[in-house]
C-alpha beads as a LAMMPS data file, in Angstrom:
LAMMPS data file: protein, C-alpha beads

90 atoms
89 bonds

1 atom types
1 bond types

-500.0 500.0 xlo xhi
-500.0 500.0 ylo yhi
-500.0 500.0 zlo zhi

Masses

1 110.0

Atoms # bond

1 1 1 -239.334 11.292 -177.151
2 1 1 -236.777 10.976 -179.581
3 1 1 -235.925 13.437 -183.048
4 1 1 -235.685 12.724 -186.199
5 1 1 -233.447 14.750 -188.662
6 1 1 -232.532 13.474 -192.093
7 1 1 -229.354 15.636 -193.176
8 1 1 -228.014 15.766 -196.801
9 1 1 -223.785 16.216 -196.827
10 1 1 -222.484 17.387 -200.141
11 1 1 -218.925 17.297 -200.663
12 1 1 -218.534 21.227 -200.906
13 1 1 -219.399 22.555 -197.578
14 1 1 -219.346 20.464 -193.941
15 1 1 -222.004 20.475 -191.749
16 1 1 -223.081 19.458 -188.371
17 1 1 -226.426 19.003 -186.926
18 1 1 -229.575 21.400 -186.535
19 1 1 -229.030 23.146 -183.652
20 1 1 -232.218 24.237 -182.420
21 1 1 -232.613 20.218 -182.170
22 1 1 -230.853 19.638 -179.802
23 1 1 -230.943 22.126 -177.950
24 1 1 -235.067 22.082 -177.754
25 1 1 -235.139 19.291 -176.081
26 1 1 -231.758 18.449 -174.199
27 1 1 -230.137 15.852 -176.263
28 1 1 -227.532 13.416 -174.493
29 1 1 -227.001 11.690 -177.849
30 1 1 -227.702 10.924 -181.691
31 1 1 -227.697 7.417 -183.554
32 1 1 -227.411 8.111 -187.016
33 1 1 -227.281 5.831 -190.216
34 1 1 -225.261 6.843 -193.781
35 1 1 -226.520 6.397 -196.892
36 1 1 -225.128 7.114 -200.575
37 1 1 -221.470 8.177 -199.692
38 1 1 -218.704 8.099 -197.140
39 1 1 -218.370 10.923 -194.647
40 1 1 -215.690 12.240 -192.673
41 1 1 -216.410 13.404 -189.466
42 1 1 -215.077 15.823 -186.274
43 1 1 -216.800 16.808 -183.178
44 1 1 -214.443 19.290 -181.853
45 1 1 -216.105 22.344 -183.942
46 1 1 -213.201 22.299 -186.821
47 1 1 -214.319 21.189 -190.033
48 1 1 -213.466 18.250 -191.938
49 1 1 -212.116 17.948 -195.276
50 1 1 -211.883 14.826 -198.075
51 1 1 -208.624 13.879 -196.453
52 1 1 -208.730 15.127 -192.555
53 1 1 -211.855 13.256 -189.945
54 1 1 -212.972 10.580 -188.778
55 1 1 -213.942 8.197 -191.300
56 1 1 -216.971 6.751 -191.543
57 1 1 -218.197 4.267 -194.926
58 1 1 -222.045 4.524 -196.178
59 1 1 -224.168 2.016 -194.862
60 1 1 -222.145 2.518 -191.451
61 1 1 -224.446 3.467 -188.329
62 1 1 -222.939 5.881 -185.634
63 1 1 -223.908 7.261 -182.613
64 1 1 -222.619 11.197 -181.177
65 1 1 -222.907 11.058 -177.314
66 1 1 -222.093 14.114 -175.201
67 1 1 -224.030 17.726 -175.486
68 1 1 -220.520 19.313 -176.931
69 1 1 -219.528 16.781 -179.422
70 1 1 -223.111 16.774 -180.742
71 1 1 -223.044 20.521 -181.071
72 1 1 -219.080 20.728 -182.580
73 1 1 -220.159 18.201 -184.533
74 1 1 -219.382 18.724 -188.239
75 1 1 -219.249 16.471 -191.281
76 1 1 -218.239 16.332 -195.017
77 1 1 -219.124 13.958 -198.047
78 1 1 -216.227 12.153 -199.666
79 1 1 -217.207 10.750 -203.544
80 1 1 -220.201 12.021 -203.520
81 1 1 -223.247 13.544 -201.605
82 1 1 -224.459 11.567 -199.179
83 1 1 -227.653 11.485 -196.747
84 1 1 -227.656 10.838 -192.864
85 1 1 -230.339 9.950 -191.193
86 1 1 -230.403 11.429 -187.392
87 1 1 -232.490 9.793 -184.284
88 1 1 -231.739 12.621 -180.592
89 1 1 -232.300 11.431 -177.082
90 1 1 -232.910 13.302 -175.012

Bonds

1 1 1 2
2 1 2 3
3 1 3 4
4 1 4 5
5 1 5 6
6 1 6 7
7 1 7 8
8 1 8 9
9 1 9 10
10 1 10 11
11 1 11 12
12 1 12 13
13 1 13 14
14 1 14 15
15 1 15 16
16 1 16 17
17 1 17 18
18 1 18 19
19 1 19 20
20 1 20 21
21 1 21 22
22 1 22 23
23 1 23 24
24 1 24 25
25 1 25 26
26 1 26 27
27 1 27 28
28 1 28 29
29 1 29 30
30 1 30 31
31 1 31 32
32 1 32 33
33 1 33 34
34 1 34 35
35 1 35 36
36 1 36 37
37 1 37 38
38 1 38 39
39 1 39 40
40 1 40 41
41 1 41 42
42 1 42 43
43 1 43 44
44 1 44 45
45 1 45 46
46 1 46 47
47 1 47 48
48 1 48 49
49 1 49 50
50 1 50 51
51 1 51 52
52 1 52 53
53 1 53 54
54 1 54 55
55 1 55 56
56 1 56 57
57 1 57 58
58 1 58 59
59 1 59 60
60 1 60 61
61 1 61 62
62 1 62 63
63 1 63 64
64 1 64 65
65 1 65 66
66 1 66 67
67 1 67 68
68 1 68 69
69 1 69 70
70 1 70 71
71 1 71 72
72 1 72 73
73 1 73 74
74 1 74 75
75 1 75 76
76 1 76 77
77 1 77 78
78 1 78 79
79 1 79 80
80 1 80 81
81 1 81 82
82 1 82 83
83 1 83 84
84 1 84 85
85 1 85 86
86 1 86 87
87 1 87 88
88 1 88 89
89 1 89 90
């Protein structure tokens, strides 16, 4: 059964997935929807900035696969506060 998380992504502090949501169910991937503002992300453990990282426009869905990528995933809002809706799949 999938687990859900709603994440508020600000323009000041990079944020990742809640680690306990990933480890408790041995999650293998996450399906994400970006709302309200664009984001940038990295899945290397490094922190993205307003100019560094993969750009994901608002209204876009994307998938993060691989436990290590999920664990190291970080995102930051671009030009406003974004909401990211996440479904974790075991």
